[in-house]
N, CA, C and O of each residue as an XYZ file, in Angstrom:
636
protein
N       0.844     -1.190      0.000
C       0.000      0.000      0.000
C       0.884      1.247      0.000
O       1.858      1.326      0.749
N       0.542      2.208     -0.836
C       1.337      3.431     -0.898
C       0.923      4.395      0.210
O      -0.220      4.392      0.666
N       1.875      5.214      0.628
C       1.609      6.198      1.679
C       0.755      7.336      1.118
O      -0.248      7.715      1.722
N       1.145      7.874     -0.023
C       0.381      8.923     -0.701
C       0.170      8.509     -2.157
O       1.084      7.967     -2.779
N      -1.010      8.755     -2.705
C      -1.256      8.363     -4.094
C      -0.488      9.252     -5.071
O      -0.276     10.438     -4.816
N      -0.080      8.667     -6.180
C       0.530      9.456     -7.248
C      -0.517     10.373     -7.857
O      -1.699     10.034     -7.914
N      -0.079     11.518     -8.302
C      -0.916     12.405     -9.120
C      -0.208     12.517    -10.458
O       0.588     13.428    -10.688
N      -0.512     11.576    -11.332
C       0.142     11.489    -12.632
C      -0.919     11.334    -13.710
O      -1.941     10.677    -13.512
N      -0.657     11.947    -14.845
C      -1.509     11.802    -16.017
C      -0.702     12.269    -17.220
O       0.264     13.014    -17.056
N      -1.071     11.852    -18.410
C      -0.352     12.305    -19.598
C      -0.460     13.818    -19.772
O      -1.456     14.433    -19.392
N       0.583     14.401    -20.351
C       0.557     15.813    -20.704
C       0.986     16.782    -19.618
O       0.850     17.992    -19.801
N       1.496     16.300    -18.498
C       1.931     17.213    -17.437
C       3.236     17.905    -17.831
O       4.082     17.325    -18.512
N       3.380     19.146    -17.393
C       4.614     19.889    -17.633
C       5.717     19.396    -16.703
O       6.827     19.097    -17.143
N       5.399     19.315    -15.407
C       6.397     18.930    -14.405
C       5.777     17.938    -13.433
O       4.664     18.140    -12.947
N       6.504     16.871    -13.156
C       6.148     15.967    -12.060
C       7.217     16.145    -10.991
O       8.408     15.982    -11.256
N       6.781     16.478     -9.789
C       7.688     16.620     -8.652
C       7.794     15.278     -7.950
O       6.787     14.636     -7.655
N       9.019     14.866     -7.688
C       9.270     13.575     -7.051
C      10.084     13.776     -5.786
O      11.247     14.175     -5.845
N       9.470     13.498     -4.637
C      10.173     13.559     -3.379
C      10.880     12.242     -3.096
O      10.723     11.265     -3.829
N      11.656     12.233     -2.026
C      12.316     11.000     -1.613
C      11.263     10.048     -1.058
O      11.083      8.943     -1.569
N      10.573     10.481     -0.011
C       9.456      9.760      0.608
C       8.648     10.793      1.375
O       9.189     11.831      1.755
N       7.371     10.537      1.612
C       6.601     11.486      2.420
C       7.191     11.609      3.822
O       7.655     10.627      4.401
N       7.166     12.811      4.353
C       7.572     13.003      5.732
C       6.503     12.479      6.679
O       5.402     12.134      6.249
N       6.818     12.420      7.944
C       5.891     11.892      8.942
C       4.589     12.693      8.990
O       3.504     12.111      9.027
N       4.692     14.016      8.990
C       3.488     14.856      9.043
C       2.656     14.661      7.776
O       1.430     14.572      7.854
N       3.294     14.593      6.629
C       2.573     14.372      5.375
C       1.844     13.031      5.390
O       0.700     12.935      4.947
N       2.511     12.002      5.898
C       1.885     10.678      5.978
C       0.669     10.715      6.910
O      -0.378     10.154      6.585
N       0.804     11.366      8.058
C      -0.317     11.460      9.010
C      -1.489     12.241      8.442
O      -2.645     11.862      8.628
N      -1.188     13.337      7.747
C      -2.247     14.189      7.186
C      -2.774     13.675      5.860
O      -3.844     14.089      5.414
N      -2.028     12.768      5.221
C      -2.440     12.281      3.913
C      -2.346     13.351      2.853
O      -3.199     13.431      1.968
N      -1.303     14.187      2.934
C      -1.127     15.298      2.004
C       0.360     15.527      1.740
O       1.180     15.474      2.656
N       0.687     15.777      0.502
C       2.076     16.031      0.115
C       2.609     17.330      0.731
O       1.891     18.326      0.818
N       3.860     17.305      1.149
C       4.599     18.486      1.623
C       3.826     19.256      2.697
O       3.706     20.480      2.634
N       3.305     18.520      3.682
C       2.435     19.109      4.704
C       3.152     19.483      5.998
O       2.531     20.047      6.900
N       4.430     19.185      6.107
C       5.153     19.464      7.346
C       5.271     20.948      7.628
O       5.276     21.770      6.711
N       5.367     21.285      8.917
C       5.529     22.701      9.275
C       6.852     23.227      8.715
O       7.889     22.571      8.817
N       6.797     24.383      8.142
C       8.012     24.973      7.587
C       8.379     24.454      6.208
O       9.393     24.878      5.654
N       7.595     23.557      5.635
C       7.909     23.071      4.294
C       7.604     24.184      3.289
O       6.514     24.756      3.298
N       8.562     24.479      2.437
C       8.444     25.601      1.502
C       7.882     25.205      0.139
O       7.815     26.050     -0.754
N       7.477     23.952     -0.051
C       7.040     23.499     -1.365
C       5.892     24.333     -1.936
O       6.032     24.928     -3.004
N       4.779     24.380     -1.243
C       3.598     25.066     -1.765
C       3.808     26.570     -1.916
O       3.435     27.124     -2.950
N       4.390     27.257     -0.926
C       4.651     28.691     -1.131
C       5.607     28.950     -2.296
O       5.459     29.942     -3.010
N       6.588     28.060     -2.491
C       7.562     28.264     -3.557
C       6.929     28.078     -4.935
O       7.256     28.814     -5.865
N       6.028     27.104     -5.078
C       5.355     26.932     -6.368
C       4.664     28.226     -6.782
O       4.715     28.617     -7.949
N       4.023     28.885     -5.831
C       3.355     30.154     -6.116
C       4.386     31.251     -6.381
O       4.259     32.014     -7.339
N       5.399     31.321     -5.532
C       6.416     32.375     -5.638
C       7.118     32.364     -6.995
O       7.410     33.425     -7.548
N       7.389     31.181     -7.534
C       8.113     31.092     -8.809
C       7.177     31.067    -10.022
O       7.637     30.964    -11.159
N       5.874     31.161     -9.781
C       4.913     31.281    -10.859
C       4.389     29.982    -11.445
O       3.820     29.992    -12.536
N       4.566     28.861    -10.748
C       4.057     27.585    -11.262
C       2.589     27.340    -10.904
O       1.930     26.500    -11.516
N       2.083     28.073     -9.917
C       0.655     28.030     -9.585
C       0.158     29.471     -9.477
O       0.929     30.361     -9.120
N      -1.119     29.712     -9.781
C      -1.643     31.077     -9.752
C      -1.939     31.592     -8.345
O      -2.172     32.785     -8.150
N      -1.927     30.691     -7.372
C      -2.150     31.089     -5.978
C      -1.450     30.063     -5.096
O      -1.048     28.994     -5.557
N      -1.313     30.406     -3.827
C      -0.714     29.471     -2.886
C      -1.726     28.364     -2.579
O      -2.864     28.633     -2.197
N      -1.299     27.147     -2.751
C      -2.145     25.983     -2.515
C      -1.817     25.421     -1.138
O      -0.647     25.333     -0.764
N      -2.836     25.043     -0.389
C      -2.634     24.395      0.907
C      -2.326     22.915      0.667
O      -2.824     22.337     -0.299
N      -1.518     22.295      1.522
C      -1.182     20.878      1.329
C      -2.407     19.982      1.142
O      -2.379     19.067      0.319
N      -3.468     20.231      1.885
C      -4.658     19.389      1.778
C      -5.373     19.529      0.437
O      -6.219     18.701      0.098
N      -5.043     20.561     -0.323
C      -5.634     20.776     -1.647
C      -4.824     20.111     -2.755
O      -5.128     20.296     -3.934
N      -3.800     19.341     -2.397
C      -2.842     18.846     -3.391
C      -3.467     18.206     -4.632
O      -2.861     18.300     -5.700
N      -4.649     17.554     -4.566
C      -5.174     16.939     -5.794
C      -5.433     17.925     -6.942
O      -5.497     17.505     -8.097
N      -5.583     19.216     -6.655
C      -5.864     20.177     -7.730
C      -4.628     20.544     -8.539
O      -4.738     21.239     -9.549
N      -3.473     20.098     -8.119
C      -2.227     20.513     -8.769
C      -2.178     20.130    -10.247
O      -1.516     20.803    -11.037
N      -2.869     19.064    -10.627
C      -2.851     18.659    -12.038
C      -3.528     19.699    -12.935
O      -3.260     19.744    -14.136
N      -4.401     20.532    -12.365
C      -5.034     21.612    -13.137
C      -4.008     22.601    -13.678
O      -4.267     23.319    -14.644
N      -2.842     22.628    -13.042
C      -1.791     23.570    -13.420
C      -0.670     22.876    -14.197
O       0.410     23.439    -14.375
N      -0.937     21.644    -14.659
C       0.056     20.910    -15.436
C       1.156     20.293    -14.602
O       2.226     19.965    -15.114
N       0.889     20.133    -13.303
C       1.889     19.605    -12.374
C       1.419     18.281    -11.778
O       0.219     18.050    -11.630
N       2.365     17.421    -11.440
C       2.046     16.144    -10.831
C       2.949     15.872     -9.638
O       3.914     16.596     -9.390
N       2.618     14.814     -8.906
C       3.347     14.478     -7.679
C       3.561     12.970     -7.563
O       2.690     12.175     -7.915
N       4.730     12.596     -7.065
C       5.034     11.213     -6.721
C       6.210     11.226     -5.753
O       6.746     12.284     -5.421
N       6.600     10.048     -5.310
C       7.777      9.884     -4.447
C       8.577      8.693     -4.947
O       8.027      7.771     -5.549
N       9.861      8.719     -4.697
C      10.732      7.607     -5.073
C      10.481      6.397     -4.179
O      10.548      5.258     -4.641
N      10.194      6.640     -2.909
C       9.850      5.569     -1.966
C       8.349      5.687     -1.679
O       7.926      6.586     -0.952
N       7.554      4.793     -2.240
C       6.099      4.903     -2.154
C       5.485      4.174     -0.964
O       4.328      4.419     -0.624
N       6.239      3.283     -0.328
C       5.646      2.418      0.700
C       6.155      2.694      2.115
O       5.810      1.973      3.052
N       6.971      3.732      2.269
C       7.507      4.108      3.584
C       7.412      5.625      3.716
O       7.165      6.332      2.739
N       7.609      6.102      4.919
C       7.641      7.543      5.140
C       8.640      7.849      6.239
O       9.062      6.962      6.981
N       9.012      9.124      6.332
C       9.939      9.574      7.350
C      11.062     10.400      6.748
O      11.130     10.598      5.535
N      11.932     10.873      7.611
C      13.077     11.678      7.184
C      14.026     10.834      6.342
O      14.083      9.613      6.483
N      14.760     11.496      5.474
C      15.725     10.787      4.621
C      16.666      9.907      5.426
O      17.070      8.839      4.967
N      17.012     10.350      6.620
C      17.990      9.616      7.438
C      17.511      8.231      7.857
O      18.333      7.393      8.231
N      16.204      7.964      7.806
C      15.685      6.649      8.211
C      15.400      5.737      7.013
O      14.979      4.594      7.193
N      15.624      6.226      5.815
C      15.318      5.446      4.622
C      16.509      4.596      4.202
O      17.658      5.035      4.260
N      16.214      3.384      3.782
C      17.246      2.464      3.302
C      17.227      2.440      1.780
O      16.212      2.767      1.164
N      18.331      2.060      1.178
C      18.433      1.984     -0.283
C      17.362      1.067     -0.868
O      16.904      1.284     -1.990
N      16.969      0.061     -0.126
C      15.956     -0.891     -0.608
C      14.543     -0.303     -0.624
O      13.631     -0.909     -1.185
N      14.353      0.866     -0.017
C      13.035      1.513      0.009
C      12.668      2.179     -1.315
O      11.500      2.489     -1.549
N      13.650      2.398     -2.178
C      13.434      3.205     -3.376
C      13.002      2.365     -4.568
O      13.618      1.347     -4.882
N      11.939      2.804     -5.223
C      11.397      2.107     -6.384
C      11.844      2.745     -7.688
O      11.040      3.351     -8.395
N      13.122      2.610     -8.005
C      13.671      3.230     -9.216
C      12.969      2.734    -10.483
O      12.561      3.529    -11.330
N      12.836      1.419    -10.599
C      12.225      0.847    -11.806
C      10.763      1.255    -11.929
O      10.285      1.532    -13.030
N      10.049      1.294    -10.804
C       8.648      1.698    -10.820
C       8.509      3.155    -11.265
O       7.632      3.484    -12.064
N       9.380      4.025    -10.745
C       9.327      5.431    -11.137
C       9.633      5.576    -12.624
O       8.933      6.301    -13.332
N      10.657      4.903    -13.097
C      11.023      4.964    -14.513
C       9.822      4.545    -15.386
O       9.513      5.206    -16.378
N       9.156      3.452    -15.012
C       8.008      2.965    -15.776
C       6.871      3.991    -15.779
O       6.239      4.210    -16.813
N       6.610      4.618    -14.635
C       5.548      5.634    -14.557
C       5.858      6.822    -15.469
O       4.979      7.332    -16.163
N       7.108      7.249    -15.457
C       7.498      8.409    -16.265
C       7.457      8.065    -17.749
O       7.008      8.881    -18.554
N       7.910      6.886    -18.123
C       7.834      6.465    -19.526
C       6.378      6.372    -19.988
O       6.071      6.673    -21.141
N       5.498      5.963    -19.102
C       4.078      5.845    -19.442
C       3.404      7.214    -19.587
O       2.686      7.452    -20.559
N       3.632      8.110    -18.627
C       2.931      9.396    -18.602
C       3.637     10.501    -19.386
O       2.995     11.457    -19.822
N       4.943     10.379    -19.566
C       5.763     11.291    -20.368
C       5.612     12.783    -20.023
O       5.304     13.589    -20.901
N       5.825     13.150    -18.767
C       5.827     14.592    -18.467
C       7.025     15.254    -19.152
O       7.982     14.577    -19.527
N       6.971     16.532    -19.309
C       8.096     17.256    -19.918
C       9.328     17.188    -19.017
O      10.447     16.998    -19.493
N       9.106     17.349    -17.688
C      10.215     17.374    -16.728
C       9.852     16.546    -15.507
O       8.724     16.613    -15.020
N      10.796     15.772    -15.017
C      10.697     15.120    -13.706
C      11.645     15.877    -12.795
O      12.856     15.874    -13.014
N      11.099     16.525    -11.772
C      11.897     17.343    -10.860
C      11.980     16.665     -9.499
O      10.970     16.514     -8.812
N      13.179     16.260     -9.115
C      13.403     15.667     -7.798
C      13.471     16.787     -6.772
O      14.228     17.742     -6.947
N      12.690     16.679     -5.707
C      12.637     17.756     -4.714
C      13.645     17.559     -3.594
O      13.434     18.032     -2.477
N      14.723     16.874     -3.881
C      15.860     16.794     -2.964
C      17.029     16.157     -3.697
O      16.843     15.389     -4.641
N      18.229     16.485     -3.251
C      19.414     15.841     -3.812
C      19.368     14.342     -3.558
O      19.754     13.549     -4.417
N      18.892     13.952     -2.372
C      18.850     12.518     -2.053
C      17.991     11.763     -3.065
O      18.396     10.699     -3.533
N      16.830     12.282     -3.406
C      15.971     11.609     -4.377
C      16.678     11.500     -5.726
O      16.666     10.440     -6.352
N      17.291     12.592     -6.173
C      18.013     12.571     -7.449
C      19.178     11.603     -7.432
O      19.390     10.858     -8.389
N      19.931     11.614     -6.349
C      21.092     10.722     -6.223
C      20.678      9.264     -6.155
O      21.309      8.414     -6.782
N      19.639      8.963     -5.411
C      19.181      7.581     -5.310
C      18.667      7.080     -6.659
O      18.927      5.939     -7.040
N      17.945      7.925     -7.375
C      17.420      7.499     -8.666
C      18.541      7.327     -9.689
O      18.604      6.310    -10.381
N      19.420      8.318     -9.783
C      20.484      8.295    -10.785
C      21.700      7.466    -10.354
O      22.570      7.152    -11.167
N      21.745      7.122     -9.077
C      22.841      6.310     -8.526
C      24.192      6.983     -8.717
O      25.190      6.341     -9.049
N      24.195      8.288     -8.500
C      25.438      9.063     -8.576
C      25.227     10.374     -7.835
O      24.101     10.741     -7.498
N      26.304     11.057     -7.592
C      26.232     12.384     -6.989
C      25.620     13.346     -8.009
O      25.873     13.237     -9.209
N      24.816     14.285     -7.518
C      24.163     15.244     -8.414
C      24.356     16.666     -7.916
O      24.612     16.898     -6.734
N      24.231     17.598     -8.823
C      24.186     19.021     -8.496
C      22.768     19.494     -8.774
O      22.017     18.827     -9.486
N      22.403     20.631     -8.221
C      21.093     21.189     -8.503
C      21.015     21.604     -9.961
O      22.007     22.027    -10.556
N      19.832     21.479    -10.522
C      19.611     21.916    -11.887
C      19.322     20.772    -12.838
O      19.077     19.639    -12.425
N      19.358     21.096    -14.128
C      19.069     20.148    -15.191
C      20.171     19.097    -15.262
O      21.356     19.421    -15.181
N      19.772     17.843    -15.414
C      20.713     16.726    -15.481
C      20.905     16.308    -16.939
O      20.077     16.616    -17.796
N      21.996     15.612    -17.208
C      22.277     15.147    -18.574
C      21.337     14.026    -18.989
O      20.933     13.952    -20.150
N      20.987     13.156    -18.052
C      20.144     12.006    -18.353
C      18.709     12.428    -18.626
O      18.261     13.497    -18.212
N      18.007     11.560    -19.333
C      16.572     11.708    -19.570
C      15.926     10.344    -19.348
O      16.600      9.313    -19.364
N      14.621     10.355    -19.142
C      13.825      9.129    -19.161
C      12.943      9.274    -20.395
O      11.965     10.021    -20.375
N      13.279      8.567    -21.462
C      12.599      8.798    -22.731
C      12.858     10.233    -23.151
O      14.012     10.635    -23.302
N      11.799     11.010    -23.342
C      11.955     12.429    -23.693
C      11.855     13.350    -22.476
O      11.958     14.569    -22.612
N      11.654     12.779    -21.294
C      11.477     13.576    -20.076
C      12.820     14.043    -19.516
O      13.703     13.234    -19.230
N      12.956     15.358    -19.365
C      14.160     15.933    -18.765
C      14.131     15.704    -17.253
O      13.061     15.620    -16.650
N      15.312     15.605    -16.651
C      15.441     15.419    -15.209
C      16.077     16.660    -14.591
O      17.027     17.223    -15.134
N      15.536     17.075    -13.447
C      15.963     18.301    -12.777
C      16.044     18.011    -11.289
O      15.181     17.316    -10.752
N      17.064     18.529    -10.610
C      17.216     18.336     -9.166
C      17.093     19.685     -8.463
O      17.745     20.663     -8.828
N      16.236     19.704     -7.446
C      15.953     20.910     -6.662
C      16.429     20.762     -5.219
O      16.547     19.642     -4.722
N      16.703     21.872     -4.545
C      16.947     21.800     -3.106
C      15.657     21.396     -2.396
O      14.563     21.795     -2.796
N      15.798     20.618     -1.361
C      14.633     20.158     -0.617
C      13.898     21.327      0.031
O      14.520     22.191      0.649
N      12.562     21.353     -0.112
C      11.786     22.402      0.548
C      11.482     22.086      2.013
O      10.885     22.905      2.712
N      11.887     20.910      2.479
C      11.602     20.496      3.845
C      12.213     21.451      4.866
O      13.322     21.953      4.682
N      11.472     21.690      5.940
C      12.001     22.503      7.029
C      13.259     21.895      7.629
O      14.097     22.619      8.168
N      13.407     20.560      7.544
C      14.599     19.874      8.059
C      15.839     20.154      7.215
O      16.961     19.942      7.674
N      15.647     20.623      6.000
C      16.772     20.882      5.088
C      16.998     22.373      4.865
O      17.622     22.761      3.878
N      16.507     23.196      5.753
C      16.536     24.647      5.565
C      17.948     25.187      5.294
O      18.097     26.159      4.553
N      18.965     24.586      5.870
C      20.329     25.110      5.672
C      20.811     24.937      4.232
O      21.777     25.583      3.825
N      20.152     24.072      3.455
C      20.516     23.855      2.056
C      19.564     24.574      1.095
O      19.692     24.444     -0.122
N      18.610     25.331      1.646
C      17.564     25.935      0.830
C      18.104     27.052     -0.059
O      18.914     27.875      0.368
N      17.639     27.057     -1.290
C      17.893     28.153     -2.226
C      16.728     28.164     -3.212
O      16.338     27.110     -3.715
N      16.183     29.310     -3.486
C      15.042     29.404     -4.400
C      15.488     29.436     -5.866
O      14.690     29.131     -6.753
N      16.737     29.797     -6.133
C      17.182     29.973     -7.526
C      16.961     28.736     -8.398
O      16.468     28.886     -9.517
N      17.298     27.520     -7.949
C      17.014     26.365     -8.818
C      15.523     26.208     -9.130
O      15.166     25.741    -10.211
N      14.655     26.592     -8.197
C      13.216     26.546     -8.440
C      12.831     27.568     -9.505
O      11.978     27.291    -10.349
N      13.445     28.736     -9.475
C      13.217     29.746    -10.515
C      13.715     29.237    -11.865
O      13.063     29.437    -12.889
N      14.874     28.576    -11.860
C      15.429     28.015    -13.102
C      14.479     26.961    -13.677
O      14.271     26.909    -14.889
N      13.906     26.127    -12.817
C      12.947     25.123    -13.277
C      11.736     25.803    -13.895
O      11.303     25.422    -14.983
N      11.191     26.791    -13.226
C       9.999     27.489    -13.730
C      10.278     28.148    -15.077
O       9.374     28.259    -15.905
N      11.510     28.585    -15.309
C      11.873     29.221    -16.569
C      11.933     28.242    -17.737
O      11.805     28.636    -18.896
N      12.131     26.950    -17.418
C      12.165     25.942    -18.488
C      10.789     25.792    -19.104
O      10.607     24.992    -20.022
């Protein structure tokens, strides 16, 4: 059983992929719901949504050409508690090949690194999944605040 359902459909501009839902998100049943999480305010700030969306409203995100998933679909918690075996790389690849979004944006270096199996920098990656571009963003989690920068999010929105 998945912790949070995927929000995927053909024709999306960007699918955001987290590492795994945080504890608060899992309890609330909503993506990026933790206190201090900058995901929803940042989507509005960089112009990807016309207004600030509350975490509990997450199903409407597809109206704006955006989708949501996680690399680890069956567990939740901070990155520090996740094991390499928790990540569904092949499942994510299959979903992206099926739905073909323009961009798959990992919302943390850990998610990008686990998927690509290498060290990554923020920004556009050389690899693609079919025609889907891959992009790595700083984590919006309040736990990762010391690594936060809005510029990569602005760069993504400009694509």
